[in-house]
C-alpha positions as CSV (number, residue, x, y, z in Angstrom):
1,M,87.5,67.9,79.4
2,K,87.1,70.4,82.2
3,R,83.6,71.7,82.7
4,I,84.7,75.4,82.8
5,D,86.4,74.9,79.4
6,L,83.2,73.5,77.9
7,V,81.0,76.3,79.3
8,R,83.4,78.9,77.9
9,H,83.3,77.2,74.5
10,L,79.5,77.2,74.6
11,E,79.2,80.8,75.6
12,S,81.7,81.9,73.0
13,H,79.4,80.4,70.3
14,G,76.3,82.2,71.4
15,C,74.8,79.8,74.0
16,A,73.5,81.2,77.3
17,F,72.7,80.0,80.8
18,L,69.0,79.3,81.2
19,R,68.6,77.7,84.7
20,E,70.1,75.5,87.3
21,G,68.8,72.0,87.9
22,S,69.8,69.7,90.8
23,N,72.6,67.9,89.0
24,H,72.8,69.8,85.7
25,T,73.0,73.3,84.3
26,I,70.7,74.1,81.4
27,Y,72.1,76.0,78.4
28,V,70.2,77.3,75.5
29,N,71.2,78.4,72.0
30,R,68.4,80.9,71.2
31,A,69.5,81.4,67.6
32,A,69.1,77.7,66.8
33,K,66.3,77.2,69.3
34,R,68.1,74.3,71.0
35,V,68.5,73.3,74.7
36,S,70.9,71.0,76.4
37,A,72.0,70.0,79.9
38,V,75.6,70.3,81.1
39,P,76.4,68.0,84.1
40,R,77.8,69.7,87.2
41,H,81.1,67.7,87.4
42,R,84.6,69.0,87.2
43,E,85.4,66.6,84.4
44,I,83.1,65.8,81.5
45,L,83.8,62.9,79.1
46,E,84.7,63.9,75.6
47,F,81.7,61.9,74.2
48,T,79.4,63.9,76.5
49,A,81.0,67.2,75.5
50,R,80.6,66.3,71.8
51,K,76.9,65.4,72.3
52,I,76.2,68.7,74.2
53,C,77.7,70.7,71.3
54,K,75.8,68.7,68.7
55,D,72.5,69.2,70.7
56,L,73.2,73.0,70.8
57,G,74.3,73.3,67.2
58,V,77.8,74.6,67.9
59,P,81.2,73.3,66.6
60,Q,83.0,70.6,68.4
61,P,85.6,71.8,71.0
C-alpha cells in the first residue's frame, strides 16, 4: 500500500499528525487515546498497514 493512501485513510478517520521521528511519523487518535508510528517509506506492507490501523482503532483500509 502506498504511504500517502494510508495517511489519507488515517486522517479521514480522525487521526492527526503528532510529530516526526527520524524514520517514522507519529500519528495519534485523540478520541481513542491511541498512538502509532507510520514508517517513512513509499510502500508499506499490508500487514504493517493493518497493524497501524488496529493500534489507532480505525477500520482496515
